[in-house]
Backbone as CSV, one residue per row, in Angstrom:
resi,resn,N_x,N_y,N_z,CA_x,CA_y,CA_z,C_x,C_y,C_z
1,MET,154.015,94.625,102.460,152.358,94.406,102.966,152.172,93.229,102.647
2,ASP,151.479,92.206,103.396,151.140,90.703,103.051,149.963,91.028,102.012
3,ARG,149.775,89.913,101.170,148.603,89.892,100.296,147.522,89.636,100.994
4,ARG,147.362,88.941,101.882,146.363,88.588,102.558,145.612,89.623,103.592
5,MET,146.691,90.507,103.900,146.120,91.632,105.234,145.891,92.650,104.261
6,ARG,146.142,92.817,102.863,145.770,93.766,102.126,144.041,93.770,101.849
7,ARG,143.351,94.914,101.886,141.927,94.757,101.410,141.698,95.754,100.165
8,GLU,141.121,95.263,99.471,140.558,96.187,98.168,139.547,97.011,98.728
9,PHE,139.924,98.210,98.637,138.620,99.201,98.825,137.890,99.804,97.376
10,THR,136.395,99.809,97.869,135.606,100.125,96.643,134.754,101.150,97.098
11,TYR,134.031,101.961,96.391,133.534,103.216,96.715,132.442,102.884,97.950
12,ASP,131.919,101.696,97.760,130.637,101.106,98.710,131.361,101.173,100.404
13,ASP,132.871,100.943,100.309,133.366,100.668,101.489,133.719,102.031,102.114
14,GLY,134.160,102.926,101.347,134.399,104.076,101.729,133.094,105.176,102.389
15,TYR,132.180,104.738,101.546,131.158,105.394,101.957,130.382,104.888,103.487
16,ASP,130.570,103.486,103.187,130.330,102.852,104.827,130.930,103.556,105.885
17,ASP,132.148,103.544,105.717,133.086,103.793,106.830,132.836,105.411,107.117
18,GLY,132.458,105.973,106.388,132.433,107.615,106.388,130.878,107.601,107.201
19,TYR,130.044,107.080,106.690,128.905,107.035,107.372,128.615,106.777,108.490
20,GLU,129.323,105.405,109.153,129.497,104.833,110.525,130.172,105.867,111.314
21,ALA,131.365,106.534,110.742,132.005,107.409,111.736,131.070,108.579,111.947
22,GLY,130.442,109.265,111.183,129.602,110.400,111.160,128.512,110.051,112.054
23,LEU,127.680,108.565,112.058,126.738,108.504,112.695,127.601,108.486,114.261
24,MET,128.586,107.853,114.757,129.351,107.555,116.005,129.289,109.021,116.688
25,GLN,130.041,110.066,115.566,130.340,111.543,116.282,128.974,111.862,116.669
26,GLY,127.603,111.770,115.734,126.510,112.453,116.230,126.036,111.653,117.320
27,MET,126.216,110.521,117.656,125.597,109.739,119.268,126.474,110.332,120.084
28,LYS,127.603,110.683,119.932,128.719,111.205,120.950,127.937,112.645,121.507
29,MET,128.112,113.270,120.309,127.047,114.685,120.677,126.104,114.792,120.962
30,ALA,125.062,113.609,120.942,123.703,113.705,121.908,124.058,113.406,123.133
31,ARG,124.675,112.351,123.556,125.019,112.214,124.782,125.662,113.174,125.612
32,LYS,126.681,114.210,124.855,126.804,115.327,125.850,125.903,116.070,126.165
33,MET,125.200,116.535,124.966,123.959,117.335,125.362,122.937,116.867,125.929
34,ASP,122.682,115.700,126.234,122.129,114.860,126.968,120.672,115.109,126.204
35,MET,120.490,114.852,125.342,119.178,115.306,124.398,118.337,114.125,124.383
36,LYS,117.376,114.194,124.408,116.011,113.352,123.923,115.254,113.425,123.128
37,PRO,115.138,112.580,122.233,114.195,112.797,120.984,113.291,113.083,121.223
38,THR,112.523,114.106,120.355,111.236,114.890,120.824,110.493,114.674,119.346
39,ARG,109.268,115.008,119.717,108.257,114.605,118.492,107.930,116.109,118.020
40,ARG,108.059,116.304,116.780,107.641,117.480,116.281,105.947,117.770,116.493
41,THR,105.988,119.123,116.690,104.426,119.537,117.113,104.280,120.251,115.977
42,THR,102.737,120.114,115.436,102.388,121.298,114.479,101.551,122.408,115.081
43,ALA,101.718,123.250,114.480,100.959,124.460,115.104,99.625,124.419,114.752
44,ARG,98.607,124.376,115.520,97.222,124.652,115.321,96.264,125.682,115.154
45,ARG,95.774,125.707,114.215,95.031,127.267,114.270,93.627,127.182,114.885
46,LYS,93.744,128.490,115.374,92.318,128.707,116.276,91.412,128.815,115.803
47,THR,91.420,129.671,114.757,90.272,130.028,114.098,90.281,129.068,112.650
48,PRO,89.372,128.404,112.132,89.184,128.032,110.871,89.774,128.709,109.955
49,LYS,90.174,128.261,108.816,90.707,128.986,107.495,89.446,129.189,106.599
50,LYS,89.367,130.544,106.503,88.301,131.077,105.427,88.437,130.455,104.152
51,THR,87.275,130.077,103.591,87.149,129.278,102.258,86.735,130.461,101.526
52,ARG,87.154,130.379,100.260,86.946,131.433,99.009,85.322,131.392,98.865
53,THR,84.964,132.250,98.311,83.671,132.182,97.281,83.548,131.437,96.051
54,LEU,82.631,130.599,95.866,83.086,130.046,94.573,82.474,131.154,93.388
55,SER,82.986,131.095,92.404,82.796,131.925,91.143,81.356,131.401,90.384
56,LYS,81.021,132.019,89.490,79.542,131.866,88.949,79.869,130.415,88.107
57,TRP,80.585,130.398,87.532,81.239,128.975,87.099,81.469,128.037,87.565
58,GLN,82.014,128.147,88.580,82.313,126.842,89.422,80.788,126.396,90.184
59,LYS,80.014,127.200,90.465,78.805,126.970,91.348,78.008,126.529,90.079
60,TYR,77.973,127.236,88.613,77.281,126.363,87.845,77.759,124.831,87.615
61,VAL,79.228,124.556,87.303,79.422,123.317,87.244,79.039,122.230,88.476
62,LYS,79.068,122.966,89.533,78.490,121.940,90.712,77.464,121.077,90.602
63,GLN,76.413,122.192,89.962,75.160,121.628,90.138,74.935,120.294,88.971
64,PRO,74.559,119.252,89.310,74.242,117.999,88.599,73.181,118.580,87.519
65,LYS,72.069,119.349,87.370,71.315,119.521,86.518,72.240,120.140,85.462
66,ASN,73.075,121.134,85.894,73.880,121.958,84.569,74.926,120.765,83.730
67,LYS,75.123,119.371,84.094,76.093,118.314,83.499,75.900,118.065,82.360
68,ILE,76.306,118.239,81.466,76.294,117.633,79.857,77.408,116.830,79.823
69,LEU,76.998,115.491,79.629,77.833,114.437,79.248,78.125,114.187,77.834
70,TYR,79.334,113.604,77.622,79.438,112.846,76.136,78.655,111.443,76.097
71,LYS,78.022,111.186,75.231,76.777,110.010,75.439,77.571,109.030,74.389
72,SER,78.585,108.924,73.573,79.222,107.967,72.981,80.618,108.412,72.414
73,GLY,81.323,107.766,72.033,82.683,107.707,71.602,83.715,107.704,72.809
74,LYS,84.965,107.963,72.691,86.148,107.679,73.641,85.918,108.171,74.699
75,ASP,85.068,109.624,74.938,84.786,110.623,75.937,83.692,110.206,76.643
76,LYS,82.835,109.001,76.120,81.529,108.621,76.841,81.679,108.433,78.400
77,GLY,80.479,109.651,78.833,80.352,109.557,80.401,81.130,110.884,81.121
78,LYS,82.058,111.429,80.143,82.918,112.593,80.567,82.219,113.708,80.684
79,LEU,82.321,114.891,81.477,81.891,116.216,80.960,82.342,116.916,79.639
80,ASN,81.185,117.429,79.168,81.689,118.317,77.923,81.303,119.565,78.224
81,PHE,82.824,119.923,78.541,82.763,121.605,78.942,82.453,122.358,77.807
82,LYS,82.892,122.180,76.749,82.512,122.861,75.496,81.227,123.629,75.488
83,ALA,80.356,122.206,75.645,78.958,122.566,75.573,78.268,123.241,76.670
84,MET,78.998,122.681,77.790,78.570,123.439,79.276,78.941,124.841,79.458
85,GLY,80.194,125.445,78.607,80.743,126.702,78.565,79.451,127.444,77.644
86,ARG,79.130,126.884,76.693,77.914,127.314,75.659,76.950,127.708,76.582
87,ALA,76.575,126.854,77.229,75.087,126.929,77.922,75.478,127.841,79.030
88,PHE,76.650,128.091,79.951,76.350,128.882,80.882,76.318,130.309,80.387
89,ARG,77.467,130.532,79.170,77.319,132.025,78.580,75.975,132.297,78.214
90,LYS,75.256,131.452,77.147,74.077,131.562,76.903,72.893,131.861,77.932
91,LYS,73.026,131.550,79.276,72.086,131.431,80.370,72.472,132.697,80.869
92,ASN,73.781,133.166,80.977,73.857,134.421,81.603,74.077,135.760,80.809
93,LYS,73.324,135.848,79.921,73.139,136.924,78.911,72.336,138.070,79.438
């Protein structure tokens, strides 16, 4: 075999050849079946999904008047859940 005629195959070349062959085969099958591309449609709910009721703790945390924030330090401005938990348990005794 002539040196100029020989081609060195790499992994990428083999992958590309296989991919192209598979793509062409898929296109032939689509033509045979006369398939047209279709859009996926999502099933729509007729009735709205029921929302779960919030627990007492979730209702407590949601209200702005009950929010206890860190005033200084690295957590400044974040919610202090430890203090909020104590206040919640104390309130609901």
